[in-house]
C-alpha positions as CSV (number, residue, x, y, z in Angstrom):
1,M,-162.7,134.6,111.4
2,E,-165.2,137.1,112.6
3,L,-168.5,137.8,110.8
4,A,-167.6,141.5,110.7
5,E,-164.8,140.7,108.3
6,I,-167.2,139.1,105.7
7,L,-170.6,140.6,106.3
8,A,-171.1,144.2,105.1
9,E,-174.0,146.2,106.5
10,S,-175.4,146.4,102.9
11,A,-175.5,142.6,102.8
12,V,-178.1,142.5,105.6
13,L,-181.7,142.3,104.2
14,C,-185.2,142.1,105.6
15,C,-187.0,140.3,102.8
16,S,-190.7,140.6,102.8
17,D,-192.9,138.9,100.2
18,V,-190.5,135.9,99.8
19,K,-192.6,132.8,99.2
20,T,-190.1,130.2,98.1
21,K,-186.5,129.0,98.6
22,R,-185.8,129.7,94.9
23,Q,-187.1,133.2,95.2
24,L,-184.9,133.8,98.2
25,F,-181.8,132.4,96.5
26,E,-182.5,134.8,93.5
27,I,-182.8,137.8,95.8
28,L,-179.6,136.9,97.7
29,S,-177.7,136.1,94.5
30,Q,-178.6,139.5,93.0
31,K,-177.4,141.3,96.1
32,A,-174.2,139.2,96.2
33,S,-173.6,140.0,92.6
34,E,-173.9,143.7,93.4
35,L,-171.4,143.3,96.2
36,T,-168.9,141.1,94.5
37,G,-169.1,141.8,90.8
38,I,-169.6,138.1,90.2
39,P,-172.5,137.4,87.7
40,V,-175.8,136.6,89.3
41,N,-176.2,133.3,87.4
42,D,-172.8,132.0,88.6
43,I,-173.8,132.7,92.2
44,L,-177.3,131.2,91.8
45,A,-175.9,128.1,90.1
46,A,-173.4,127.5,93.0
47,I,-176.0,127.9,95.7
48,V,-178.7,125.9,93.9
49,G,-176.1,123.2,93.1
50,R,-175.1,122.9,96.7
51,E,-178.7,122.8,97.8
52,E,-179.4,119.9,95.5
53,L,-176.9,117.8,97.5
54,G,-179.1,118.3,100.6
55,S,-180.9,121.1,102.3
56,T,-178.8,123.6,104.2
57,G,-181.8,124.2,106.5
58,L,-180.2,123.4,109.9
59,G,-183.4,123.4,112.0
60,N,-184.9,125.9,114.4
61,G,-185.8,128.2,111.4
62,I,-182.2,128.7,110.4
63,A,-180.5,128.0,107.1
64,I,-176.9,128.5,105.9
65,P,-176.9,128.0,102.1
66,H,-173.3,128.2,100.8
67,G,-171.3,127.7,97.7
68,K,-167.8,128.1,96.1
69,I,-167.4,130.5,93.3
70,A,-164.5,130.9,90.9
71,G,-163.2,134.5,90.7
72,L,-164.5,135.5,94.1
73,D,-161.8,137.5,96.1
74,G,-162.7,136.2,99.5
75,V,-165.4,134.7,101.7
76,T,-168.6,136.8,101.6
77,A,-171.7,136.6,103.8
78,L,-175.2,137.8,103.3
79,F,-178.0,137.7,105.9
80,A,-181.7,137.7,105.3
81,R,-184.5,137.9,107.9
82,L,-187.9,136.8,106.6
83,P,-191.0,138.1,108.4
84,S,-192.9,135.0,107.1
85,P,-191.0,131.7,107.3
86,I,-190.7,129.7,104.1
87,D,-190.4,125.9,103.4
88,F,-186.7,125.0,103.2
89,D,-186.8,121.2,103.4
90,S,-184.9,121.6,106.8
91,V,-183.8,118.7,108.8
92,D,-186.6,119.3,111.4
93,D,-189.2,120.0,108.6
94,E,-189.7,123.5,110.1
95,P,-189.9,126.6,107.9
96,V,-186.9,129.0,107.8
97,D,-186.9,132.7,108.7
98,L,-183.2,133.4,109.3
99,V,-180.7,132.8,106.5
100,V,-177.0,133.4,106.2
101,M,-175.6,132.8,102.7
102,L,-171.9,132.2,102.5
103,L,-169.9,132.4,99.3
104,A,-166.2,131.3,99.2
105,P,-163.6,131.3,96.4
106,T,-163.0,128.0,94.8
107,G,-160.2,126.4,96.8
108,A,-160.8,128.4,100.0
109,G,-161.4,125.3,102.1
110,A,-160.1,126.5,105.5
111,D,-161.7,130.0,105.3
112,H,-165.0,128.6,104.1
113,L,-165.1,126.1,107.0
114,K,-164.1,128.7,109.5
115,A,-166.9,131.0,108.3
116,L,-169.5,128.1,108.4
117,S,-168.3,127.2,111.9
118,R,-168.6,130.8,113.1
119,V,-172.1,131.3,111.7
120,A,-173.3,128.0,113.1
121,R,-171.9,128.8,116.6
122,L,-173.5,132.2,116.6
123,L,-176.9,130.9,115.5
124,R,-177.1,128.1,118.0
125,T,-177.3,130.8,120.7
126,D,-181.0,131.0,121.5
127,S,-180.9,134.6,122.9
128,I,-179.2,135.9,119.7
129,V,-181.7,134.0,117.5
130,D,-184.6,135.4,119.5
131,E,-183.2,138.9,119.2
132,L,-182.7,138.6,115.4
133,R,-186.3,137.5,115.0
134,Q,-187.6,140.6,116.8
135,I,-185.7,143.2,114.8
136,D,-186.4,144.4,111.3
137,D,-183.8,147.1,110.9
138,P,-180.8,145.9,108.8
139,A,-178.3,148.2,110.7
140,Q,-179.4,146.7,114.1
141,L,-179.3,143.2,112.7
142,H,-175.8,143.8,111.4
143,T,-174.7,145.0,114.8
144,I,-175.9,141.9,116.5
145,L,-174.4,139.6,113.9
146,T,-171.0,141.2,113.9
147,A,-170.6,141.6,117.7
148,P,-167.4,139.9,118.8
149,L,-168.2,136.3,119.6
150,A,-166.8,136.5,123.2
151,D,-169.4,139.2,123.9
152,T,-172.3,137.1,122.6
153,V,-171.6,133.4,123.1
154,P,-170.3,131.8,126.2
155,A,-167.1,129.8,125.6
């Protein structure tokens, strides 16, 4: 699964003035609701519920919050770049500034896992992460995130 299949350009945000994880989840849930037609509260509940099981902050300033939502048509991704990192209870205790939120339909096990794997693989490439941190234009960020994996990450 390529990120271009699940990440619309309109789902790429540069979020200034975000101070907390909860505030970020609210912003991303609102945008996800606009894109999918799923109620904001359903999205927020799924993301917060998953986060309560353990932080999705992976380290190196990166987080991949995710959740499963009844009624969603397919896997959907949103990306947020934060100019000021926020506390995320990450595994390395470092604040987060790059976030990919993944939403999957209930019962979409394989597709959800493929999307998580694709995002994790992309974001463990230091050159891509560095580039994402230097750009504040959503269209340019989308281009980087959706480039074919073979062009961006060595096999």
